[in-house]
GULO-527497 format. One record per residue (C-alpha): residue in three letters; x, y, z. Coordinates in steps of 0.05 Angstrom, whole numbers, plus 32768, in hexadecimal, padded with zeros to 4 digits. Layout:
N
pt r:ala, u:X, v:Y, w:Z
...
end
This chain:
364
pt r:met, u:796A, v:7FEF, w:8243
pt r:ser, u:7952, v:7FAD, w:825E
pt r:gly, u:798C, v:7FAB, w:828F
pt r:leu, u:7973, v:7FEA, w:82B1
pt r:thr, u:7935, v:7FCA, w:82CD
pt r:asp, u:7921, v:7F8C, w:82F3
pt r:his, u:790D, v:7F4A, w:82D3
pt r:his, u:78C6, v:7F62, w:82CA
pt r:gly, u:78DD, v:7F9F, w:82A3
pt r:glu, u:78CA, v:7FCD, w:82DC
pt r:arg, u:78F4, v:7FFB, w:8307
pt r:leu, u:790D, v:7FDE, w:8348
pt r:pro, u:78E6, v:7FF6, w:8386
pt r:val, u:790D, v:801A, w:83BD
pt r:gly, u:78EE, v:801A, w:8402
pt r:val, u:7904, v:8046, w:843B
pt r:leu, u:7904, v:8030, w:8484
pt r:thr, u:790B, v:806B, w:84B3
pt r:gly, u:78FE, v:807E, w:84FB
pt r:phe, u:791E, v:80A3, w:8534
pt r:leu, u:795D, v:808B, w:8558
pt r:gly, u:794F, v:804D, w:8581
pt r:ser, u:7909, v:8043, w:8566
pt r:gly, u:7916, v:7FFC, w:8550
pt r:lys, u:7924, v:8002, w:8506
pt r:thr, u:795D, v:7FD0, w:8505
pt r:thr, u:7934, v:7F9D, w:852C
pt r:leu, u:78FB, v:7FA3, w:84FA
pt r:leu, u:792C, v:7FA0, w:84C0
pt r:arg, u:794B, v:7F60, w:84DA
pt r:gln, u:7905, v:7F41, w:84E0
pt r:trp, u:78F3, v:7F56, w:849A
pt r:leu, u:7933, v:7F38, w:847D
pt r:gln, u:7929, v:7EF7, w:84A4
pt r:asp, u:78E4, v:7EF0, w:8485
pt r:ser, u:78FC, v:7F01, w:843F
pt r:pro, u:7919, v:7ECE, w:840E
pt r:ala, u:7964, v:7ED4, w:8407
pt r:gly, u:797D, v:7F01, w:83D0
pt r:glu, u:793B, v:7F25, w:83C4
pt r:thr, u:794C, v:7F65, w:83EA
pt r:ala, u:7989, v:7F91, w:83E6
pt r:val, u:7993, v:7FBB, w:8425
pt r:leu, u:79B4, v:7FFE, w:842C
pt r:ile, u:79C6, v:800C, w:8474
pt r:asn, u:79E3, v:804E, w:848E
pt r:glu, u:7A18, v:804C, w:84C4
pt r:phe, u:7A11, v:8084, w:84F6
pt r:gly, u:7A52, v:80A3, w:850C
pt r:ala, u:7A94, v:8081, w:8511
pt r:val, u:7A77, v:8044, w:8534
pt r:gly, u:7A46, v:8020, w:8507
pt r:leu, u:7A13, v:800D, w:853A
pt r:asp, u:79DD, v:7FFD, w:8508
pt r:his, u:7A0F, v:7FD3, w:84E1
pt r:leu, u:7A21, v:7FAC, w:8520
pt r:leu, u:79D9, v:7FA2, w:8533
pt r:val, u:79C5, v:7F86, w:84EF
pt r:gly, u:79FF, v:7F56, w:84F1
pt r:arg, u:7A27, v:7F39, w:84B8
pt r:ile, u:7A22, v:7F60, w:8476
pt r:asp, u:7A11, v:7F30, w:843E
pt r:ala, u:7A23, v:7F38, w:83F5
pt r:asp, u:79E2, v:7F5D, w:83E6
pt r:thr, u:79EC, v:7F91, w:841D
pt r:val, u:7A10, v:7FD4, w:8411
pt r:leu, u:7A24, v:8004, w:8449
pt r:leu, u:7A25, v:804F, w:8440
pt r:asp, u:7A5B, v:806D, w:846C
pt r:asn, u:7A49, v:80B7, w:846A
pt r:gly, u:7A2D, v:80B9, w:84B1
pt r:cys, u:79EB, v:80DE, w:84B4
pt r:val, u:79C3, v:80CD, w:8476
pt r:cys, u:79A7, v:8113, w:846E
pt r:cys, u:79EB, v:8134, w:8467
pt r:ala, u:7A00, v:8120, w:8422
pt r:ile, u:79CE, v:80EB, w:840E
pt r:arg, u:79C2, v:8102, w:83C6
pt r:gly, u:7A07, v:80F1, w:83B0
pt r:glu, u:7A16, v:80B4, w:83DA
pt r:leu, u:79D2, v:8093, w:83D4
pt r:lys, u:79D6, v:809A, w:8388
pt r:asp, u:7A1B, v:8079, w:8388
pt r:ala, u:7A04, v:8040, w:83B5
pt r:leu, u:79C6, v:8032, w:838B
pt r:trp, u:79EE, v:8035, w:834B
pt r:arg, u:7A22, v:8003, w:8368
pt r:leu, u:79EA, v:7FD4, w:837C
pt r:his, u:79CD, v:7FD8, w:8336
pt r:gln, u:7A0F, v:7FCC, w:8314
pt r:arg, u:7A21, v:7F91, w:8341
pt r:arg, u:79DD, v:7F73, w:8334
pt r:leu, u:79E7, v:7F79, w:82E9
pt r:arg, u:7A2C, v:7F58, w:82EE
pt r:gly, u:7A0F, v:7F1E, w:8315
pt r:glu, u:7A37, v:7F2F, w:8353
pt r:leu, u:79F6, v:7F35, w:837B
pt r:pro, u:79B6, v:7F0C, w:8378
pt r:pro, u:7981, v:7F2A, w:834A
pt r:phe, u:7960, v:7F4E, w:8385
pt r:gln, u:7919, v:7F67, w:837B
pt r:arg, u:791B, v:7FA4, w:83A8
pt r:val, u:7948, v:7FD3, w:83CF
pt r:leu, u:793B, v:7FE5, w:8417
pt r:met, u:795F, v:8020, w:8437
pt r:glu, u:7962, v:802B, w:8482
pt r:thr, u:796F, v:8074, w:8492
pt r:thr, u:7991, v:808E, w:84D0
pt r:gly, u:7964, v:80A4, w:8509
pt r:leu, u:7975, v:80ED, w:84FE
pt r:ala, u:7961, v:80EF, w:84B5
pt r:ala, u:7921, v:8104, w:8492
pt r:pro, u:790E, v:80D8, w:8456
pt r:gly, u:7905, v:8112, w:8426
pt r:pro, u:794C, v:8113, w:840B
pt r:val, u:7948, v:80C9, w:83FA
pt r:ile, u:7909, v:80D4, w:83D1
pt r:ala, u:7928, v:8112, w:83B2
pt r:thr, u:7962, v:80E7, w:839A
pt r:leu, u:7935, v:80B2, w:837A
pt r:ile, u:7908, v:80E5, w:8359
pt r:gly, u:793A, v:811A, w:8346
pt r:asp, u:7972, v:80F1, w:8328
pt r:ala, u:7964, v:80E0, w:82DF
pt r:gln, u:7993, v:80A4, w:82E0
pt r:leu, u:7975, v:8085, w:831E
pt r:arg, u:792D, v:8092, w:8306
pt r:arg, u:7938, v:8060, w:82CD
pt r:ile, u:794B, v:8029, w:82FD
pt r:phe, u:7929, v:8035, w:8340
pt r:arg, u:78E8, v:8051, w:835A
pt r:pro, u:78D1, v:8065, w:83A0
pt r:ala, u:78A5, v:802E, w:83BC
pt r:phe, u:7894, v:803C, w:8405
pt r:ile, u:78AA, v:8061, w:8444
pt r:ser, u:78A2, v:803B, w:8485
pt r:thr, u:78AE, v:8060, w:84C6
pt r:val, u:78BA, v:803F, w:850A
pt r:val, u:789F, v:8067, w:8546
pt r:asp, u:78B4, v:805A, w:858D
pt r:ala, u:7874, v:8058, w:85B7
pt r:leu, u:789A, v:8066, w:85F6
pt r:his, u:78C5, v:80A1, w:85E2
pt r:ala, u:789D, v:80C0, w:85A8
pt r:pro, u:7880, v:80F9, w:85D2
pt r:trp, u:78C5, v:8114, w:85E2
pt r:gln, u:78E0, v:8108, w:859C
pt r:gln, u:78A7, v:812D, w:857A
pt r:ser, u:78AE, v:8168, w:85A8
pt r:gln, u:78FA, v:816E, w:859F
pt r:arg, u:790C, v:8155, w:855A
pt r:pro, u:78ED, v:8170, w:8519
pt r:glu, u:7906, v:8133, w:84F2
pt r:trp, u:78D6, v:8107, w:851A
pt r:leu, u:789B, v:812C, w:84FC
pt r:ala, u:78B8, v:8127, w:84B6
pt r:gln, u:78C2, v:80DC, w:84BE
pt r:val, u:787A, v:80D2, w:84D6
pt r:ala, u:785A, v:80FE, w:84A2
pt r:ala, u:7880, v:80DD, w:8468
pt r:ala, u:786C, v:8096, w:847A
pt r:asp, u:783E, v:8068, w:8453
pt r:arg, u:783E, v:803A, w:848F
pt r:leu, u:784E, v:8048, w:84D8
pt r:tyr, u:786B, v:8011, w:8505
pt r:leu, u:785E, v:801D, w:854F
pt r:ser, u:7896, v:7FFC, w:8577
pt r:lys, u:78A3, v:7FF1, w:85C1
pt r:thr, u:785A, v:7FEA, w:85D1
pt r:asp, u:786E, v:7FB4, w:8603
pt r:leu, u:7896, v:7FE8, w:862A
pt r:ala, u:7860, v:801E, w:8628
pt r:thr, u:781E, v:801B, w:864E
pt r:pro, u:77E0, v:8009, w:8625
pt r:gln, u:77C9, v:8051, w:862E
pt r:gln, u:780B, v:806D, w:8613
pt r:ala, u:780A, v:803F, w:85D7
pt r:glu, u:77C2, v:804F, w:85C6
pt r:ala, u:77CD, v:809A, w:85CE
pt r:gln, u:780A, v:8096, w:85A0
pt r:arg, u:77E4, v:806E, w:856D
pt r:ala, u:77AC, v:80A2, w:856D
pt r:gln, u:77DC, v:80DB, w:8565
pt r:leu, u:7800, v:80B9, w:852B
pt r:ala, u:77BD, v:80B0, w:8508
pt r:gln, u:77AF, v:80FA, w:8511
pt r:ile, u:77F3, v:8111, w:84F8
pt r:asn, u:77F4, v:80E3, w:84BC
pt r:pro, u:77AF, v:80C7, w:84A9
pt r:leu, u:77CD, v:80AE, w:8468
pt r:ala, u:77F5, v:8078, w:848A
pt r:ser, u:77DF, v:8035, w:84A7
pt r:ile, u:77F9, v:8025, w:84EC
pt r:val, u:7818, v:7FE2, w:84FF
pt r:thr, u:782D, v:7FCB, w:8544
pt r:cys, u:7872, v:7FAB, w:8546
pt r:gly, u:7895, v:7F8D, w:8581
pt r:pro, u:78A6, v:7F4B, w:85A3
pt r:gly, u:7879, v:7F14, w:8589
pt r:ala, u:7858, v:7F40, w:8555
pt r:gly, u:7863, v:7F22, w:8510
pt r:val, u:786A, v:7F5D, w:84E0
pt r:pro, u:786D, v:7F4C, w:8496
pt r:pro, u:78A0, v:7F73, w:846C
pt r:ala, u:7886, v:7FB6, w:8453
pt r:trp, u:788B, v:7FA0, w:840B
pt r:gln, u:7859, v:7F68, w:8419
pt r:met, u:7828, v:7F99, w:8437
pt r:gln, u:7832, v:7FD0, w:8404
pt r:glu, u:77F4, v:7FEF, w:83E5
pt r:ser, u:77F2, v:7FFC, w:839B
pt r:his, u:77F0, v:8045, w:8387
pt r:ala, u:77BF, v:8036, w:8350
pt r:leu, u:778D, v:8006, w:836B
pt r:gln, u:7789, v:8011, w:83B6
pt r:thr, u:7766, v:804B, w:83D9
pt r:asp, u:776D, v:8034, w:8421
pt r:trp, u:7799, v:8070, w:842E
pt r:leu, u:7762, v:809E, w:8415
pt r:ala, u:772E, v:807D, w:8442
pt r:arg, u:775D, v:8085, w:847D
pt r:ala, u:776A, v:80CD, w:846D
pt r:ile, u:7720, v:80DF, w:8466
pt r:ala, u:770E, v:80BA, w:84A6
pt r:gly, u:7748, v:80DC, w:84CA
pt r:thr, u:7732, v:8123, w:84BD
pt r:pro, u:76F7, v:814B, w:84D7
pt r:arg, u:76DD, v:814F, w:848F
pt r:gly, u:76D7, v:8104, w:848F
pt r:arg, u:76B5, v:8103, w:84D3
pt r:thr, u:768A, v:8141, w:84D4
pt r:gly, u:768C, v:8162, w:8490
pt r:gln, u:76A9, v:81A1, w:84AF
pt r:gly, u:76E9, v:819F, w:8486
pt r:gln, u:7711, v:81C6, w:84BA
pt r:gly, u:774E, v:819A, w:84BD
pt r:gln, u:7765, v:8175, w:84FB
pt r:gly, u:778A, v:81AB, w:8520
pt r:leu, u:77D4, v:81A7, w:8531
pt r:his, u:77F5, v:8168, w:854A
pt r:ala, u:7840, v:816B, w:8558
pt r:gly, u:7841, v:81A7, w:8529
pt r:ala, u:781C, v:8183, w:84F1
pt r:gln, u:77D8, v:818B, w:84D3
pt r:ala, u:77B4, v:815A, w:84A4
pt r:phe, u:777A, v:816D, w:8479
pt r:cys, u:7756, v:8157, w:843A
pt r:val, u:7743, v:8187, w:8401
pt r:glu, u:770E, v:8173, w:83CF
pt r:leu, u:7714, v:818F, w:8389
pt r:asp, u:76DE, v:819A, w:8355
pt r:ser, u:76E0, v:8161, w:8323
pt r:pro, u:76F8, v:8158, w:82EF
pt r:val, u:7737, v:8181, w:82FB
pt r:asp, u:775C, v:81A7, w:82C5
pt r:trp, u:77A1, v:8187, w:82C5
pt r:cys, u:77C7, v:81C6, w:82B1
pt r:val, u:77A6, v:81EF, w:82E7
pt r:leu, u:77B1, v:81BA, w:831C
pt r:thr, u:77FB, v:81B0, w:830C
pt r:leu, u:7808, v:81FB, w:8309
pt r:trp, u:77E7, v:8205, w:834C
pt r:leu, u:780D, v:81CB, w:836C
pt r:thr, u:784F, v:81E4, w:834F
pt r:met, u:7845, v:8229, w:836D
pt r:leu, u:782C, v:820C, w:83AF
pt r:leu, u:7869, v:81DF, w:83B7
pt r:his, u:7898, v:8216, w:83A1
pt r:arg, u:787E, v:8247, w:83D5
pt r:his, u:786B, v:8218, w:840E
pt r:gly, u:7893, v:81D8, w:8402
pt r:asp, u:78B7, v:81DF, w:8444
pt r:arg, u:7873, v:81DD, w:8468
pt r:leu, u:7856, v:81A5, w:843E
pt r:leu, u:7868, v:8164, w:845F
pt r:arg, u:783E, v:8137, w:8433
pt r:leu, u:780C, v:813B, w:83FA
pt r:lys, u:77E5, v:8101, w:83DE
pt r:gly, u:77A8, v:8102, w:83B1
pt r:leu, u:777A, v:80E0, w:8381
pt r:val, u:775D, v:8111, w:834F
pt r:ala, u:772F, v:810D, w:8312
pt r:val, u:7754, v:812E, w:82D9
pt r:ala, u:772D, v:8149, w:829D
pt r:ala, u:773E, v:811C, w:8262
pt r:asp, u:771F, v:8105, w:8221
pt r:gly, u:76F8, v:80C4, w:822B
pt r:trp, u:76F1, v:80CF, w:8276
pt r:pro, u:76AE, v:80F2, w:8284
pt r:gln, u:76BC, v:80F2, w:82CF
pt r:gly, u:7706, v:80FE, w:82C7
pt r:gln, u:7741, v:80CF, w:82C4
pt r:pro, u:7758, v:80B8, w:8309
pt r:thr, u:779E, v:80D1, w:8318
pt r:ala, u:77C7, v:80C3, w:8356
pt r:leu, u:77F4, v:80FB, w:8372
pt r:his, u:782A, v:80F7, w:83A6
pt r:gly, u:7857, v:812D, w:83C0
pt r:met, u:7885, v:813E, w:83FA
pt r:gly, u:78A3, v:8182, w:8408
pt r:his, u:78B9, v:81A1, w:83C7
pt r:leu, u:78B5, v:815F, w:83A2
pt r:met, u:787E, v:813F, w:8379
pt r:his, u:787F, v:80F8, w:8360
pt r:ala, u:786C, v:80EE, w:8317
pt r:pro, u:7820, v:80EA, w:8313
pt r:glu, u:7801, v:80A6, w:8309
pt r:his, u:77C7, v:80A7, w:82D8
pt r:leu, u:779E, v:806A, w:82EA
pt r:pro, u:777B, v:803D, w:82B8
pt r:glu, u:773B, v:803B, w:82E1
pt r:trp, u:771C, v:8057, w:8321
pt r:pro, u:772C, v:802B, w:835D
pt r:gly, u:76E5, v:8035, w:8379
pt r:glu, u:76A2, v:8056, w:836F
pt r:asp, u:76B6, v:8099, w:838D
pt r:arg, u:76CC, v:80C8, w:8355
pt r:arg, u:76DB, v:8106, w:837F
pt r:ser, u:771F, v:8127, w:837C
pt r:arg, u:7743, v:812C, w:83BE
pt r:leu, u:7787, v:8145, w:83D5
pt r:val, u:779F, v:8133, w:841A
pt r:phe, u:77D2, v:8162, w:8439
pt r:ile, u:77FF, v:815B, w:8476
pt r:thr, u:781C, v:819E, w:8486
pt r:ala, u:7843, v:81C4, w:84BB
pt r:gly, u:782F, v:820D, w:84BF
pt r:leu, u:7805, v:820D, w:8480
pt r:asp, u:77BB, v:8218, w:848E
pt r:glu, u:7784, v:81F1, w:846B
pt r:gln, u:775F, v:8231, w:845A
pt r:gln, u:779D, v:824D, w:8438
pt r:val, u:77A2, v:8210, w:840C
pt r:arg, u:7758, v:820E, w:83FD
pt r:ala, u:7755, v:8259, w:83ED
pt r:ser, u:7791, v:8253, w:83C0
pt r:trp, u:7772, v:821C, w:8397
pt r:gln, u:7730, v:8240, w:8390
pt r:ser, u:7754, v:827F, w:8379
pt r:phe, u:777A, v:8259, w:8344
pt r:gln, u:773E, v:8233, w:832C
pt r:ser, u:7712, v:8271, w:8327
pt r:phe, u:7748, v:8298, w:8304
pt r:tyr, u:7752, v:8265, w:82CD
pt r:arg, u:7708, v:8257, w:82C5
pt r:leu, u:76FC, v:82A1, w:82B9
pt r:his, u:7732, v:82A7, w:8284
pt r:ser, u:7724, v:8265, w:8262
pt r:gln, u:76E2, v:8281, w:8249
pt r:asp, u:770B, v:82A8, w:8216
pt r:asn, u:7724, v:8270, w:81E9
pt r:gly, u:774B, v:829F, w:81BE
pt r:ser, u:7775, v:82BC, w:81F7
pt r:gln, u:77BA, v:82A4, w:8209
pt r:thr, u:77C6, v:827F, w:824A
pt r:pro, u:77BA, v:82B3, w:827F
pt r:ala, u:77F0, v:82C9, w:82AF
pt r:ser, u:77ED, v:82A4, w:82F0
pt r:pro, u:77CC, v:82C6, w:832C
pt r:ser, u:77FA, v:82DD, w:8363
pt r:pro, u:7818, v:82A4, w:838B
pt r:his, u:780F, v:82CB, w:83CB
pt r:thr, u:77D8, v:829C, w:83E2
pt r:ala, u:77F5, v:825E, w:83C1
end
């Protein structure tokens, strides 16, 4: 099995670079590759239409670059992305490619990143070799207002991001750039925001990547970016470009079975309206009086495998789930959790009873 992983015995990270048409993805990608040692990064680039504009803009395709030729990446990505990743892996094993340490995929401007993550998580063969690492989204400061009002994929790209790159700030007025930065922070308080443009040195995303296990910067940003963090009101942020971000605190420690059942039903019923979910929760476990810290990450109908951390990354032991939704109200989510929790607490008092039937998912 050693051939299925990288030289550290770990799965190879796959990063996604996305953004709307003309936002500057290819420019940023070229900069990243120029700043990266040769052979460390394998790149998957999607040609759009019969004329491969992205291909031409990137320039010569080296031995460690593979082109997908299916056009729009969201049309048939599950099959073709799997084939491309598998070919990369096989060529790496045969020594035809350098022993690259990561894979970076640039999506087309009309694609949402969800199908890429679905492929990596849902395919058993790929899961042994690759793991999702980050999603970076480039946002055009000049044209974002029109894009967000006309194209639903813009919102999906922004909500999915771990890091947002604000481009073309040199073409926008300072007021436009600042307004766009503020709105991005409201739509996706989980993401950090980086300005990229002429003269702005932007390190590759993999150099800036935060660890799931040991960093809680995203949680601090999320709490600060919601009214709960500012005023204690807990009423969410209101709608921005059709999206709402809010943080739900859970009583700690959390019963793992109850939490997973609730999340399963929530995603099954409302996955289309759940743009992003990220959390750090204290799970009831032997040897953990305050609960074992566990990181959760979901998108749409998908949940990453939970990461049970060896220690708490800080002094705060509270359980929090941060949601970015479109058309799913905070009070619905909060009421659903409280209903589940109360139901199972009531029935758990009878230790001799079987696992109770689940409450109606109407509110879940």
